[in-house]
mmJSON file of the N, C-alpha and C atoms, coordinates in Angstrom:
{"data_MODEL":{"atom_site":{
"group_PDB":["ATOM","ATOM","ATOM","ATOM","ATOM","ATOM","ATOM","ATOM","ATOM","ATOM","ATOM","ATOM","ATOM","ATOM","ATOM","ATOM","ATOM","ATOM","ATOM","ATOM","ATOM","ATOM","ATOM","ATOM","ATOM","ATOM","ATOM","ATOM","ATOM","ATOM","ATOM","ATOM","ATOM","ATOM","ATOM","ATOM","ATOM","ATOM","ATOM","ATOM","ATOM","ATOM","ATOM","ATOM","ATOM","ATOM","ATOM","ATOM","ATOM","ATOM","ATOM","ATOM","ATOM","ATOM","ATOM","ATOM","ATOM","ATOM","ATOM","ATOM","ATOM","ATOM","ATOM","ATOM","ATOM","ATOM","ATOM","ATOM","ATOM","ATOM","ATOM","ATOM","ATOM","ATOM","ATOM","ATOM","ATOM","ATOM","ATOM","ATOM","ATOM","ATOM","ATOM","ATOM","ATOM","ATOM","ATOM","ATOM","ATOM","ATOM","ATOM","ATOM","ATOM","ATOM","ATOM","ATOM","ATOM","ATOM","ATOM","ATOM","ATOM","ATOM","ATOM","ATOM","ATOM","ATOM","ATOM","ATOM","ATOM","ATOM","ATOM","ATOM","ATOM","ATOM","ATOM","ATOM","ATOM","ATOM","ATOM","ATOM","ATOM","ATOM","ATOM","ATOM","ATOM","ATOM","ATOM","ATOM","ATOM","ATOM","ATOM","ATOM","ATOM","ATOM","ATOM","ATOM","ATOM","ATOM","ATOM","ATOM","ATOM","ATOM","ATOM","ATOM","ATOM","ATOM","ATOM","ATOM","ATOM","ATOM","ATOM","ATOM","ATOM","ATOM","ATOM","ATOM","ATOM","ATOM","ATOM","ATOM","ATOM","ATOM","ATOM","ATOM","ATOM","ATOM","ATOM","ATOM","ATOM","ATOM","ATOM","ATOM","ATOM","ATOM"],
"id":[1,2,3,4,5,6,7,8,9,10,11,12,13,14,15,16,17,18,19,20,21,22,23,24,25,26,27,28,29,30,31,32,33,34,35,36,37,38,39,40,41,42,43,44,45,46,47,48,49,50,51,52,53,54,55,56,57,58,59,60,61,62,63,64,65,66,67,68,69,70,71,72,73,74,75,76,77,78,79,80,81,82,83,84,85,86,87,88,89,90,91,92,93,94,95,96,97,98,99,100,101,102,103,104,105,106,107,108,109,110,111,112,113,114,115,116,117,118,119,120,121,122,123,124,125,126,127,128,129,130,131,132,133,134,135,136,137,138,139,140,141,142,143,144,145,146,147,148,149,150,151,152,153,154,155,156,157,158,159,160,161,162,163,164,165,166,167,168,169,170,171,172,173,174],
"type_symbol":["N","C","C","N","C","C","N","C","C","N","C","C","N","C","C","N","C","C","N","C","C","N","C","C","N","C","C","N","C","C","N","C","C","N","C","C","N","C","C","N","C","C","N","C","C","N","C","C","N","C","C","N","C","C","N","C","C","N","C","C","N","C","C","N","C","C","N","C","C","N","C","C","N","C","C","N","C","C","N","C","C","N","C","C","N","C","C","N","C","C","N","C","C","N","C","C","N","C","C","N","C","C","N","C","C","N","C","C","N","C","C","N","C","C","N","C","C","N","C","C","N","C","C","N","C","C","N","C","C","N","C","C","N","C","C","N","C","C","N","C","C","N","C","C","N","C","C","N","C","C","N","C","C","N","C","C","N","C","C","N","C","C","N","C","C","N","C","C","N","C","C","N","C","C"],
"label_atom_id":["N","CA","C","N","CA","C","N","CA","C","N","CA","C","N","CA","C","N","CA","C","N","CA","C","N","CA","C","N","CA","C","N","CA","C","N","CA","C","N","CA","C","N","CA","C","N","CA","C","N","CA","C","N","CA","C","N","CA","C","N","CA","C","N","CA","C","N","CA","C","N","CA","C","N","CA","C","N","CA","C","N","CA","C","N","CA","C","N","CA","C","N","CA","C","N","CA","C","N","CA","C","N","CA","C","N","CA","C","N","CA","C","N","CA","C","N","CA","C","N","CA","C","N","CA","C","N","CA","C","N","CA","C","N","CA","C","N","CA","C","N","CA","C","N","CA","C","N","CA","C","N","CA","C","N","CA","C","N","CA","C","N","CA","C","N","CA","C","N","CA","C","N","CA","C","N","CA","C","N","CA","C","N","CA","C","N","CA","C","N","CA","C","N","CA","C","N","CA","C","N","CA","C"],
"label_alt_id":[null,null,null,null,null,null,null,null,null,null,null,null,null,null,null,null,null,null,null,null,null,null,null,null,null,null,null,null,null,null,null,null,null,null,null,null,null,null,null,null,null,null,null,null,null,null,null,null,null,null,null,null,null,null,null,null,null,null,null,null,null,null,null,null,null,null,null,null,null,null,null,null,null,null,null,null,null,null,null,null,null,null,null,null,null,null,null,null,null,null,null,null,null,null,null,null,null,null,null,null,null,null,null,null,null,null,null,null,null,null,null,null,null,null,null,null,null,null,null,null,null,null,null,null,null,null,null,null,null,null,null,null,null,null,null,null,null,null,null,null,null,null,null,null,null,null,null,null,null,null,null,null,null,null,null,null,null,null,null,null,null,null,null,null,null,null,null,null,null,null,null,null,null,null],
"label_comp_id":["ALA","ALA","ALA","THR","THR","THR","VAL","VAL","VAL","ILE","ILE","ILE","THR","THR","THR","ASN","ASN","ASN","LEU","LEU","LEU","PHE","PHE","PHE","SER","SER","SER","ALA","ALA","ALA","ILE","ILE","ILE","PRO","PRO","PRO","TYR","TYR","TYR","ILE","ILE","ILE","GLY","GLY","GLY","GLN","GLN","GLN","THR","THR","THR","LEU","LEU","LEU","VAL","VAL","VAL","GLU","GLU","GLU","TRP","TRP","TRP","ALA","ALA","ALA","TRP","TRP","TRP","GLY","GLY","GLY","GLY","GLY","GLY","PHE","PHE","PHE","SER","SER","SER","VAL","VAL","VAL","ASP","ASP","ASP","ASN","ASN","ASN","PRO","PRO","PRO","THR","THR","THR","LEU","LEU","LEU","THR","THR","THR","ARG","ARG","ARG","PHE","PHE","PHE","PHE","PHE","PHE","ALA","ALA","ALA","LEU","LEU","LEU","HIS","HIS","HIS","PHE","PHE","PHE","LEU","LEU","LEU","LEU","LEU","LEU","PRO","PRO","PRO","PHE","PHE","PHE","MET","MET","MET","ILE","ILE","ILE","ALA","ALA","ALA","GLY","GLY","GLY","ILE","ILE","ILE","THR","THR","THR","ILE","ILE","ILE","ILE","ILE","ILE","HIS","HIS","HIS","LEU","LEU","LEU","MET","MET","MET","PHE","PHE","PHE","LEU","LEU","LEU"],
"label_asym_id":["A","A","A","A","A","A","A","A","A","A","A","A","A","A","A","A","A","A","A","A","A","A","A","A","A","A","A","A","A","A","A","A","A","A","A","A","A","A","A","A","A","A","A","A","A","A","A","A","A","A","A","A","A","A","A","A","A","A","A","A","A","A","A","A","A","A","A","A","A","A","A","A","A","A","A","A","A","A","A","A","A","A","A","A","A","A","A","A","A","A","A","A","A","A","A","A","A","A","A","A","A","A","A","A","A","A","A","A","A","A","A","A","A","A","A","A","A","A","A","A","A","A","A","A","A","A","A","A","A","A","A","A","A","A","A","A","A","A","A","A","A","A","A","A","A","A","A","A","A","A","A","A","A","A","A","A","A","A","A","A","A","A","A","A","A","A","A","A","A","A","A","A","A","A"],
"label_entity_id":["1","1","1","1","1","1","1","1","1","1","1","1","1","1","1","1","1","1","1","1","1","1","1","1","1","1","1","1","1","1","1","1","1","1","1","1","1","1","1","1","1","1","1","1","1","1","1","1","1","1","1","1","1","1","1","1","1","1","1","1","1","1","1","1","1","1","1","1","1","1","1","1","1","1","1","1","1","1","1","1","1","1","1","1","1","1","1","1","1","1","1","1","1","1","1","1","1","1","1","1","1","1","1","1","1","1","1","1","1","1","1","1","1","1","1","1","1","1","1","1","1","1","1","1","1","1","1","1","1","1","1","1","1","1","1","1","1","1","1","1","1","1","1","1","1","1","1","1","1","1","1","1","1","1","1","1","1","1","1","1","1","1","1","1","1","1","1","1","1","1","1","1","1","1"],
"label_seq_id":[1,1,1,2,2,2,3,3,3,4,4,4,5,5,5,6,6,6,7,7,7,8,8,8,9,9,9,10,10,10,11,11,11,12,12,12,13,13,13,14,14,14,15,15,15,16,16,16,17,17,17,18,18,18,19,19,19,20,20,20,21,21,21,22,22,22,23,23,23,24,24,24,25,25,25,26,26,26,27,27,27,28,28,28,29,29,29,30,30,30,31,31,31,32,32,32,33,33,33,34,34,34,35,35,35,36,36,36,37,37,37,38,38,38,39,39,39,40,40,40,41,41,41,42,42,42,43,43,43,44,44,44,45,45,45,46,46,46,47,47,47,48,48,48,49,49,49,50,50,50,51,51,51,52,52,52,53,53,53,54,54,54,55,55,55,56,56,56,57,57,57,58,58,58],
"pdbx_PDB_ins_code":[null,null,null,null,null,null,null,null,null,null,null,null,null,null,null,null,null,null,null,null,null,null,null,null,null,null,null,null,null,null,null,null,null,null,null,null,null,null,null,null,null,null,null,null,null,null,null,null,null,null,null,null,null,null,null,null,null,null,null,null,null,null,null,null,null,null,null,null,null,null,null,null,null,null,null,null,null,null,null,null,null,null,null,null,null,null,null,null,null,null,null,null,null,null,null,null,null,null,null,null,null,null,null,null,null,null,null,null,null,null,null,null,null,null,null,null,null,null,null,null,null,null,null,null,null,null,null,null,null,null,null,null,null,null,null,null,null,null,null,null,null,null,null,null,null,null,null,null,null,null,null,null,null,null,null,null,null,null,null,null,null,null,null,null,null,null,null,null,null,null,null,null,null,null],
"Cartn_x":[1.074,-0.119,-0.967,-0.345,-1.092,-2.046,-1.588,-2.425,-3.655,-3.469,-4.586,-5.569,-5.072,-5.982,-6.677,-6.052,-6.717,-7.896,-7.97,-9.143,-10.39,-10.218,-11.348,-11.93,-11.103,-11.579,-12.577,-12.684,-13.651,-15.07,-15.217,-16.547,-17.21,-18.403,-19.071,-19.372,-19.291,-19.653,-18.69,-18.335,-17.523,-16.097,-15.749,-14.444,-13.272,-13.306,-12.189,-12.049,-13.168,-13.135,-12.506,-12.839,-12.241,-10.734,-10.31,-8.879,-8.141,-8.66,-8.004,-8.008,-9.078,-9.13,-8.091,-7.978,-7.015,-5.586,-5.35,-4.012,-3.662,-4.641,-4.368,-3.973,-4.314,-3.982,-4.253,-3.495,-3.723,-2.722,-1.805,-0.843,-0.37,0.287,0.844,2.026,1.96,3.01,3.156,3.816,4.059,2.777,1.713,0.489,-0.086,0.025,-0.477,0.291,1.601,2.423,2.219,2.037,1.774,0.454,-0.573,-1.88,-1.808,-1.131,-1.047,-0.198,0.864,1.676,0.848,0.098,-0.747,-1.801,-2.402,-3.407,-2.799,-1.629,-0.992,-0.508,-0.245,0.158,-1.049,-2.148,-3.31,-4.248,-4.289,-5.232,-5.107,-3.912,-3.835,-4.401,-4.201,-4.743,-6.266,-6.805,-8.258,-8.852,-8.213,-8.695,-8.621,-7.523,-7.388,-8.473,-8.748,-9.788,-11.161,-11.476,-12.772,-12.863,-11.762,-11.754,-11.985,-11.337,-11.522,-12.968,-13.529,-14.933,-15.841,-15.552,-16.357,-16.287,-15.085,-14.923,-15.585,-15.616,-16.267,-17.769,-18.362,-19.804,-20.233,-19.29,-19.667,-20.346],
"Cartn_y":[6.563,7.288,7.653,7.861,8.274,7.182,5.939,4.846,4.675,4.675,4.48,5.639,6.857,8.003,8.135,7.671,7.736,6.771,5.799,4.931,5.738,6.802,7.676,8.342,8.579,9.292,8.463,7.175,6.324,6.522,7.214,7.46,8.569,8.308,9.325,10.602,11.716,13.055,13.634,12.878,13.453,12.92,12.053,11.401,12.356,13.282,14.217,15.115,15.5,16.321,15.546,14.266,13.432,13.283,13.123,12.986,14.258,15.405,16.67,16.89,16.476,16.617,15.71,14.459,13.52,13.975,14.558,15.035,16.32,17.095,18.397,19.412,19.178,20.068,19.346,19.728,19.142,18.055,17.746,16.674,16.121,14.962,14.374,15.228,15.722,16.599,16.351,17.236,17.088,16.924,17.699,17.479,16.069,15.519,14.164,13.156,13.251,12.302,12.451,13.674,13.903,13.275,13.442,12.851,11.332,10.746,9.29,8.743,9.454,9.021,9.065,10.142,10.257,9.154,8.88,7.821,6.463,6.168,4.884,4.776,5.897,5.877,5.702,6.408,6.405,5.218,4.677,3.607,2.39,1.88,0.73,1.038,2.256,2.622,2.698,3.222,3.289,1.883,1.006,-0.373,-1.072,-0.865,-1.483,-0.973,0.324,0.887,0.33,0.253,-0.299,-1.776,-2.509,-3.926,-4.098,-3.276,-3.353,-3.049,-2.009,-1.673,-2.819,-3.393,-4.512,-5.694,-6.018,-7.151,-6.896,-5.66,-5.333,-5.569,-5.374,-5.52,-6.925,-7.857,-9.238,-9.918],
"Cartn_z":[-6.346,-5.932,-7.147,-8.28,-9.469,-9.938,-9.941,-10.44,-9.557,-8.257,-7.332,-7.417,-7.424,-7.454,-8.798,-9.869,-11.172,-11.266,-10.377,-10.338,-9.982,-9.198,-8.857,-10.096,-11.091,-12.281,-13.088,-12.802,-13.499,-12.975,-11.853,-11.282,-12.095,-12.611,-13.436,-12.647,-13.314,-12.836,-11.797,-10.754,-9.681,-9.662,-10.605,-10.599,-10.66,-11.601,-11.75,-10.524,-9.94,-8.728,-7.577,-7.454,-6.412,-6.601,-7.845,-8.125,-7.723,-8.116,-7.768,-6.259,-5.574,-4.116,-3.461,-3.932,-3.358,-3.612,-4.797,-5.126,-4.396,-4.033,-3.431,-4.479,-5.716,-6.828,-8.133,-9.153,-10.469,-10.825,-9.918,-10.158,-8.818,-8.868,-7.653,-7.229,-6.006,-5.501,-4.0,-3.307,-1.878,-1.064,-1.306,-0.521,-0.688,-1.889,-2.135,-1.296,-1.323,-0.585,0.913,1.393,2.813,3.224,2.413,2.721,2.74,1.763,1.712,2.856,3.238,4.377,5.652,5.859,7.05,7.068,5.921,5.84,6.188,5.651,5.914,7.353,8.003,9.406,10.32,10.029,10.913,10.701,9.505,9.194,10.118,10.434,11.356,12.738,13.234,14.541,14.498,13.409,13.274,13.184,12.426,12.309,13.664,14.398,15.721,16.664,16.638,17.496,17.173,15.907,15.491,15.867,15.738,16.109,17.604,18.42,19.873,20.246,19.656,19.928,19.5,18.358,17.866,18.833,19.301,20.209,21.557,21.996,23.267,23.192,22.03,21.889,21.465,21.383,21.042,22.213],
"occupancy":[1.0,1.0,1.0,1.0,1.0,1.0,1.0,1.0,1.0,1.0,1.0,1.0,1.0,1.0,1.0,1.0,1.0,1.0,1.0,1.0,1.0,1.0,1.0,1.0,1.0,1.0,1.0,1.0,1.0,1.0,1.0,1.0,1.0,1.0,1.0,1.0,1.0,1.0,1.0,1.0,1.0,1.0,1.0,1.0,1.0,1.0,1.0,1.0,1.0,1.0,1.0,1.0,1.0,1.0,1.0,1.0,1.0,1.0,1.0,1.0,1.0,1.0,1.0,1.0,1.0,1.0,1.0,1.0,1.0,1.0,1.0,1.0,1.0,1.0,1.0,1.0,1.0,1.0,1.0,1.0,1.0,1.0,1.0,1.0,1.0,1.0,1.0,1.0,1.0,1.0,1.0,1.0,1.0,1.0,1.0,1.0,1.0,1.0,1.0,1.0,1.0,1.0,1.0,1.0,1.0,1.0,1.0,1.0,1.0,1.0,1.0,1.0,1.0,1.0,1.0,1.0,1.0,1.0,1.0,1.0,1.0,1.0,1.0,1.0,1.0,1.0,1.0,1.0,1.0,1.0,1.0,1.0,1.0,1.0,1.0,1.0,1.0,1.0,1.0,1.0,1.0,1.0,1.0,1.0,1.0,1.0,1.0,1.0,1.0,1.0,1.0,1.0,1.0,1.0,1.0,1.0,1.0,1.0,1.0,1.0,1.0,1.0,1.0,1.0,1.0,1.0,1.0,1.0,1.0,1.0,1.0,1.0,1.0,1.0],
"B_iso_or_equiv":[0.0,0.0,0.0,0.0,0.0,0.0,0.0,0.0,0.0,0.0,0.0,0.0,0.0,0.0,0.0,0.0,0.0,0.0,0.0,0.0,0.0,0.0,0.0,0.0,0.0,0.0,0.0,0.0,0.0,0.0,0.0,0.0,0.0,0.0,0.0,0.0,0.0,0.0,0.0,0.0,0.0,0.0,0.0,0.0,0.0,0.0,0.0,0.0,0.0,0.0,0.0,0.0,0.0,0.0,0.0,0.0,0.0,0.0,0.0,0.0,0.0,0.0,0.0,0.0,0.0,0.0,0.0,0.0,0.0,0.0,0.0,0.0,0.0,0.0,0.0,0.0,0.0,0.0,0.0,0.0,0.0,0.0,0.0,0.0,0.0,0.0,0.0,0.0,0.0,0.0,0.0,0.0,0.0,0.0,0.0,0.0,0.0,0.0,0.0,0.0,0.0,0.0,0.0,0.0,0.0,0.0,0.0,0.0,0.0,0.0,0.0,0.0,0.0,0.0,0.0,0.0,0.0,0.0,0.0,0.0,0.0,0.0,0.0,0.0,0.0,0.0,0.0,0.0,0.0,0.0,0.0,0.0,0.0,0.0,0.0,0.0,0.0,0.0,0.0,0.0,0.0,0.0,0.0,0.0,0.0,0.0,0.0,0.0,0.0,0.0,0.0,0.0,0.0,0.0,0.0,0.0,0.0,0.0,0.0,0.0,0.0,0.0,0.0,0.0,0.0,0.0,0.0,0.0,0.0,0.0,0.0,0.0,0.0,0.0],
"pdbx_formal_charge":[null,null,null,null,null,null,null,null,null,null,null,null,null,null,null,null,null,null,null,null,null,null,null,null,null,null,null,null,null,null,null,null,null,null,null,null,null,null,null,null,null,null,null,null,null,null,null,null,null,null,null,null,null,null,null,null,null,null,null,null,null,null,null,null,null,null,null,null,null,null,null,null,null,null,null,null,null,null,null,null,null,null,null,null,null,null,null,null,null,null,null,null,null,null,null,null,null,null,null,null,null,null,null,null,null,null,null,null,null,null,null,null,null,null,null,null,null,null,null,null,null,null,null,null,null,null,null,null,null,null,null,null,null,null,null,null,null,null,null,null,null,null,null,null,null,null,null,null,null,null,null,null,null,null,null,null,null,null,null,null,null,null,null,null,null,null,null,null,null,null,null,null,null,null],
"auth_seq_id":[1,1,1,2,2,2,3,3,3,4,4,4,5,5,5,6,6,6,7,7,7,8,8,8,9,9,9,10,10,10,11,11,11,12,12,12,13,13,13,14,14,14,15,15,15,16,16,16,17,17,17,18,18,18,19,19,19,20,20,20,21,21,21,22,22,22,23,23,23,24,24,24,25,25,25,26,26,26,27,27,27,28,28,28,29,29,29,30,30,30,31,31,31,32,32,32,33,33,33,34,34,34,35,35,35,36,36,36,37,37,37,38,38,38,39,39,39,40,40,40,41,41,41,42,42,42,43,43,43,44,44,44,45,45,45,46,46,46,47,47,47,48,48,48,49,49,49,50,50,50,51,51,51,52,52,52,53,53,53,54,54,54,55,55,55,56,56,56,57,57,57,58,58,58],
"auth_comp_id":["ALA","ALA","ALA","THR","THR","THR","VAL","VAL","VAL","ILE","ILE","ILE","THR","THR","THR","ASN","ASN","ASN","LEU","LEU","LEU","PHE","PHE","PHE","SER","SER","SER","ALA","ALA","ALA","ILE","ILE","ILE","PRO","PRO","PRO","TYR","TYR","TYR","ILE","ILE","ILE","GLY","GLY","GLY","GLN","GLN","GLN","THR","THR","THR","LEU","LEU","LEU","VAL","VAL","VAL","GLU","GLU","GLU","TRP","TRP","TRP","ALA","ALA","ALA","TRP","TRP","TRP","GLY","GLY","GLY","GLY","GLY","GLY","PHE","PHE","PHE","SER","SER","SER","VAL","VAL","VAL","ASP","ASP","ASP","ASN","ASN","ASN","PRO","PRO","PRO","THR","THR","THR","LEU","LEU","LEU","THR","THR","THR","ARG","ARG","ARG","PHE","PHE","PHE","PHE","PHE","PHE","ALA","ALA","ALA","LEU","LEU","LEU","HIS","HIS","HIS","PHE","PHE","PHE","LEU","LEU","LEU","LEU","LEU","LEU","PRO","PRO","PRO","PHE","PHE","PHE","MET","MET","MET","ILE","ILE","ILE","ALA","ALA","ALA","GLY","GLY","GLY","ILE","ILE","ILE","THR","THR","THR","ILE","ILE","ILE","ILE","ILE","ILE","HIS","HIS","HIS","LEU","LEU","LEU","MET","MET","MET","PHE","PHE","PHE","LEU","LEU","LEU"],
"auth_asym_id":["A","A","A","A","A","A","A","A","A","A","A","A","A","A","A","A","A","A","A","A","A","A","A","A","A","A","A","A","A","A","A","A","A","A","A","A","A","A","A","A","A","A","A","A","A","A","A","A","A","A","A","A","A","A","A","A","A","A","A","A","A","A","A","A","A","A","A","A","A","A","A","A","A","A","A","A","A","A","A","A","A","A","A","A","A","A","A","A","A","A","A","A","A","A","A","A","A","A","A","A","A","A","A","A","A","A","A","A","A","A","A","A","A","A","A","A","A","A","A","A","A","A","A","A","A","A","A","A","A","A","A","A","A","A","A","A","A","A","A","A","A","A","A","A","A","A","A","A","A","A","A","A","A","A","A","A","A","A","A","A","A","A","A","A","A","A","A","A","A","A","A","A","A","A"],
"auth_atom_id":["N","CA","C","N","CA","C","N","CA","C","N","CA","C","N","CA","C","N","CA","C","N","CA","C","N","CA","C","N","CA","C","N","CA","C","N","CA","C","N","CA","C","N","CA","C","N","CA","C","N","CA","C","N","CA","C","N","CA","C","N","CA","C","N","CA","C","N","CA","C","N","CA","C","N","CA","C","N","CA","C","N","CA","C","N","CA","C","N","CA","C","N","CA","C","N","CA","C","N","CA","C","N","CA","C","N","CA","C","N","CA","C","N","CA","C","N","CA","C","N","CA","C","N","CA","C","N","CA","C","N","CA","C","N","CA","C","N","CA","C","N","CA","C","N","CA","C","N","CA","C","N","CA","C","N","CA","C","N","CA","C","N","CA","C","N","CA","C","N","CA","C","N","CA","C","N","CA","C","N","CA","C","N","CA","C","N","CA","C","N","CA","C","N","CA","C","N","CA","C","N","CA","C"],
"pdbx_PDB_model_num":[1,1,1,1,1,1,1,1,1,1,1,1,1,1,1,1,1,1,1,1,1,1,1,1,1,1,1,1,1,1,1,1,1,1,1,1,1,1,1,1,1,1,1,1,1,1,1,1,1,1,1,1,1,1,1,1,1,1,1,1,1,1,1,1,1,1,1,1,1,1,1,1,1,1,1,1,1,1,1,1,1,1,1,1,1,1,1,1,1,1,1,1,1,1,1,1,1,1,1,1,1,1,1,1,1,1,1,1,1,1,1,1,1,1,1,1,1,1,1,1,1,1,1,1,1,1,1,1,1,1,1,1,1,1,1,1,1,1,1,1,1,1,1,1,1,1,1,1,1,1,1,1,1,1,1,1,1,1,1,1,1,1,1,1,1,1,1,1,1,1,1,1,1,1]
}}}
């Protein structure tokens, strides 16, 4: 999680703020892992929903 979130720090002006927001603090800890687990669980369902909506409007 550290490597991926540190990519945010390359964004000028707001990078460090984004990293701290993604981490839920000043380092990778339990809130970070909880957020990433939730994202990895929900992302396939969101993609499937968007795909279904897209296919309905074709």
